[in-house]
SERO-4910 file (N, C-alpha, C, O; in steps of 0.05 Angstrom, whole numbers):
BEGIN
 pado doro    nc1    nc2    nc3   cac1   cac2   cac3    cc1    cc2    cc3    oc1    oc2    oc3
  Met    A   1489   1817   2152   1518   1818   2149   1527   1802   2125   1514   1782   2118
  Asn    A   1547   1811   2111   1558   1798   2088   1570   1771   2096   1580   1768   2118
  Lys    A   1570   1752   2078   1580   1725   2083   1607   1721   2069   1611   1731   2046
  Phe    A   1625   1707   2081   1650   1698   2069   1649   1668   2070   1652   1656   2091
  Leu    A   1646   1656   2047   1643   1627   2045   1669   1615   2034   1678   1622   2012
  Ile    A   1680   1596   2049   1705   1583   2041   1698   1554   2033   1686   1539   2049
  Leu    A   1705   1546   2009   1701   1519   1999   1728   1508   1991   1744   1523   1978
  Gly    A   1734   1484   1997   1760   1473   1989   1764   1445   2000   1746   1431   2009
  Asp    A   1790   1437   2000   1797   1410   2009   1813   1411   2035   1810   1430   2050
  Ser    A   1829   1391   2040   1843   1389   2066   1862   1412   2072   1867   1418   2095
  Tyr    A   1872   1426   2052   1890   1448   2057   1876   1471   2071   1889   1489   2082
  Phe    A   1849   1471   2070   1834   1493   2082   1814   1484   2103   1797   1499   2112
  Asp    A   1815   1458   2109   1797   1447   2129   1810   1451   2157   1827   1435   2165
  Tyr    A   1801   1471   2171   1813   1478   2197   1809   1456   2217   1824   1454   2237
  Lys    A   1788   1440   2214   1781   1419   2233   1803   1398   2236   1806   1386   2258
  Ile    A   1818   1393   2215   1839   1373   2217   1863   1382   2233   1880   1366   2241
  Tyr    A   1865   1408   2239   1887   1419   2254   1881   1421   2284   1899   1427   2300
  Arg    A   1856   1417   2292   1848   1421   2320   1864   1404   2339   1871   1413   2360
  Asn    A   1868   1379   2332   1881   1360   2351   1910   1354   2345   1922   1335   2354
  Val    A   1922   1371   2328   1950   1368   2321   1967   1382   2342   1965   1407   2345
  Pro    A   1985   1367   2357   2002   1380   2377   2020   1401   2364   2030   1397   2342
  His    A   2023   1423   2377   2041   1445   2369   2033   1458   2342   2049   1469   2328
  Cys    A   2008   1455   2335   1998   1467   2310   1995   1497   2314   1984   1506   2335
  Pro    A   2005   1513   2296   2002   1542   2299   1973   1550   2298   1957   1538   2284
  Thr    A   1966   1570   2314   1939   1580   2314   1934   1602   2294   1911   1612   2291
  Asn    A   1955   1611   2281   1952   1633   2262   1947   1623   2234   1958   1634   2214
  Leu    A   1929   1603   2231   1922   1594   2205   1909   1616   2189   1897   1634   2201
  Trp    A   1911   1616   2163   1901   1638   2147   1871   1643   2151   1861   1665   2150
  Met    A   1856   1621   2156   1827   1624   2160   1821   1640   2186   1803   1656   2186
  Asn    A   1837   1634   2207   1834   1649   2232   1842   1678   2229   1829   1696   2240
  Gln    A   1863   1683   2214   1872   1710   2209   1851   1727   2194   1846   1750   2201
  Leu    A   1839   1715   2173   1818   1729   2159   1795   1735   2177   1784   1757   2176
  Asn    A   1787   1715   2193   1764   1719   2210   1769   1742   2230   1752   1759   2235
  Glu    A   1793   1743   2242   1800   1764   2261   1800   1791   2247   1791   1811   2259
  Lys    A   1811   1793   2224   1814   1818   2210   1788   1829   2200   1783   1854   2200
  Tyr    A   1770   1812   2190   1746   1821   2177   1720   1813   2191   1699   1813   2180
  Gln    A   1722   1806   2217   1699   1797   2231   1676   1818   2233   1653   1810   2237
  Asn    A   1683   1843   2230   1662   1864   2231   1649   1867   2204   1628   1880   2202
  Gln    A   1661   1856   2182   1650   1860   2156   1637   1834   2145   1618   1836   2129
  Tyr    A   1646   1811   2154   1636   1786   2143   1631   1766   2165   1643   1766   2186
  Lys    A   1611   1749   2160   1607   1725   2177   1620   1702   2161   1613   1698   2138
  Phe    A   1638   1688   2174   1654   1668   2160   1641   1640   2162   1631   1632   2183
  Tyr    A   1641   1626   2139   1631   1599   2137   1652   1583   2123   1657   1587   2099
  Asn    A   1665   1564   2137   1685   1548   2125   1674   1520   2120   1671   1504   2139
  Tyr    A   1669   1513   2095   1659   1487   2087   1680   1470   2074   1673   1451   2060
  Ala    A   1705   1478   2077   1727   1461   2066   1727   1434   2081   1723   1433   2105
  Lys    A   1731   1413   2066   1730   1386   2079   1752   1368   2067   1753   1365   2042
  Ser    A   1767   1357   2084   1789   1339   2076   1777   1315   2060   1757   1304   2068
  Gly    A   1791   1308   2038   1783   1285   2022   1761   1290   2002   1751   1272   1989
  Thr    A   1754   1316   1999   1733   1322   1979   1744   1335   1955   1768   1342   1954
  Gly    A   1728   1339   1935   1736   1352   1911   1716   1374   1903   1699   1381   1919
  Pro    A   1720   1385   1879   1702   1407   1870   1673   1399   1870   1656   1417   1874
  Gln    A   1666   1374   1865   1638   1366   1864   1624   1371   1891   1602   1380   1892
  Tyr    A   1638   1365   1913   1627   1370   1940   1622   1399   1944   1601   1407   1954
  Ala    A   1642   1416   1937   1639   1444   1941   1617   1456   1924   1602   1474   1934
  Leu    A   1614   1447   1900   1592   1457   1883   1565   1449   1894   1545   1464   1891
  Lys    A   1563   1426   1906   1538   1417   1919   1531   1436   1941   1508   1445   1943
  Ile    A   1550   1443   1958   1545   1463   1980   1537   1490   1968   1518   1502   1977
  Phe    A   1552   1499   1948   1547   1525   1936   1519   1526   1924   1504   1545   1927
  Asn    A   1511   1505   1909   1485   1503   1897   1463   1503   1918   1442   1516   1914
  Ser    A   1467   1489   1940   1446   1489   1961   1443   1517   1973   1421   1525   1979
  Trp    A   1465   1531   1976   1463   1559   1986   1448   1577   1966   1431   1593   1974
  Leu    A   1453   1573   1941   1439   1589   1920   1409   1583   1921   1393   1601   1920
  Glu    A   1402   1558   1922   1374   1550   1922   1359   1560   1946   1336   1567   1945
  Lys    A   1373   1561   1969   1360   1571   1994   1361   1601   1997   1350   1612   2016
  Gly    A   1374   1615   1978   1376   1644   1979   1395   1654   2001   1393   1676   2010
  Met    A   1414   1637   2009   1432   1644   2030   1456   1660   2021   1471   1671   2037
  Ile    A   1460   1661   1995   1482   1678   1984   1469   1703   1972   1451   1701   1956
  Ser    A   1479   1725   1982   1467   1750   1973   1489   1769   1962   1512   1762   1961
  Lys    A   1480   1793   1955   1499   1813   1946   1520   1817   1967   1515   1815   1991
  Asn    A   1544   1823   1958   1567   1829   1975   1577   1805   1990   1593   1808   2009
  Ser    A   1568   1781   1984   1580   1757   1995   1606   1752   1981   1609   1759   1957
  Leu    A   1625   1740   1995   1651   1734   1983   1655   1704   1984   1651   1691   2005
  Leu    A   1662   1692   1961   1666   1663   1959   1696   1659   1954   1707   1670   1935
  Lys    A   1709   1642   1970   1736   1634   1966   1735   1604   1961   1728   1588   1978
  Tyr    A   1743   1596   1936   1741   1569   1926   1769   1559   1920   1781   1569   1901
  Val    A   1779   1540   1936   1807   1532   1934   1810   1502   1936   1799   1489   1954
  Phe    A   1825   1490   1917   1832   1462   1918   1861   1459   1910   1871   1471   1892
  Arg    A   1875   1441   1925   1903   1436   1920   1907   1408   1910   1923   1393   1920
  Gln    A   1892   1400   1890   1894   1374   1879   1914   1375   1855   1906   1383   1833
  Gly    A   1938   1368   1860   1958   1370   1839   1968   1398   1835   1961   1416   1851
  Arg    A   1983   1402   1814   1993   1429   1808   1984   1438   1781   1984   1420   1763
  Pro    A   1976   1461   1776   1973   1483   1795   1948   1479   1811   1930   1464   1802
  Ser    A   1946   1493   1833   1921   1491   1849   1900   1508   1836   1905   1526   1821
  Leu    A   1875   1501   1843   1852   1517   1833   1844   1536   1855   1837   1527   1877
  Glu    A   1845   1561   1849   1838   1581   1870   1823   1604   1856   1832   1615   1837
  Thr    A   1799   1610   1867   1782   1630   1855   1770   1646   1878   1760   1634   1898
  Ser    A   1769   1672   1875   1754   1689   1893   1733   1703   1877   1738   1713   1855
  Ile    A   1708   1703   1887   1686   1716   1873   1672   1735   1892   1664   1727   1914
  Gln    A   1670   1760   1884   1654   1779   1899   1627   1781   1886   1625   1790   1863
  Leu    A   1606   1773   1900   1580   1773   1889   1568   1801   1893   1568   1812   1914
  Arg    A   1557   1812   1871   1546   1839   1872   1518   1839   1862   1505   1860   1861
***
């Protein structure tokens, strides 16, 4: 199955929303997973308090282990200041 890898900071770290009272469950990560669950296996490695260096370390380890293959989709997003850094890459 194709992989959908999400890398980013606190804006995309779904774990920080788990214990927030009255937090909406329709976060964009959940919506993507529901819509494309038959096409992609989702991996969300976004982590609050991190920067691009952390994400690149994860990405490099996946490359070294051969875990990223053709038709994988990478969503790389950071909201550190303005404008935010957002990139989508379709690996072919």
